[in-house]
N, C-alpha and C positions, 0 to 999 in steps of 0.2 A: 505493500499498500503505499509505504513512505517512497520507495522507490519511484512509483507510478507518478508521485507529487514532485518528486525532484527532477525529474525528465521533461514533464509539462512546463516546470519553470524554465528548466535550461533552454527551452524553445524561445523564452522572452526577457533573457539577461542581456541588458542594454537598453532596454525599451521601459516606455512610461506606463506605469499601469495605476489603477486605484485600489487602494487598500482600505477596507471597512472593517475597524477593530472593535469587537463587542466589549464593553465594559461592564455588562450586566445590568440589570433593571431597566433595560430600555435605553441605554444610554450608549453611543457610539461616538468612535471619532474618525474621521476621513482623511487619509493622508493620499498625496500626487505623488507618487514615488518613481525612481528608477531602479530596478532589479540589477544589484552590482554582484553580488559573488554567491555561489552556493558551496555549504559545507556539507560535511557528512550531516549533521542533526539541525544545522541552523541555516539560514540564508541572511545576506544582506540587504537593505535597501537603502538609497541614499534619496533625503527628502530634498524640495525644491531650495531649502536653504543650506544645503550641504551637510547638514547633520544625517548623523547614519543611525540606522536602527535594524534592530535584527529581532527574527521570528523564526519559530520552530516549526516544522512541516506539519507537526501534530497538531499544533494551532489550524491547520487546514484543516485537516482531517476531522478534528473535532468541532470547528465552524466558529471558533474564535475568531476567527478573520475569514473575510471572504476578499478574492480577488476579482477585479474586473479588469480583463485584459483590453 
């Protein structure tokens, strides 16, 4: 399952995507990011202000984050 998520993200490395992060209790944060690097358990994204943020592939599987390609 994680391998499938990683391979799909690999197709979008260097491209801009939108990440919707579920904070719970109907609260969300929305990020417009560029996928920068993929690692074994996490992937790095770069926000528009050059800040970097990391997420795990499990975040996608558990629907903590949603990525709009």
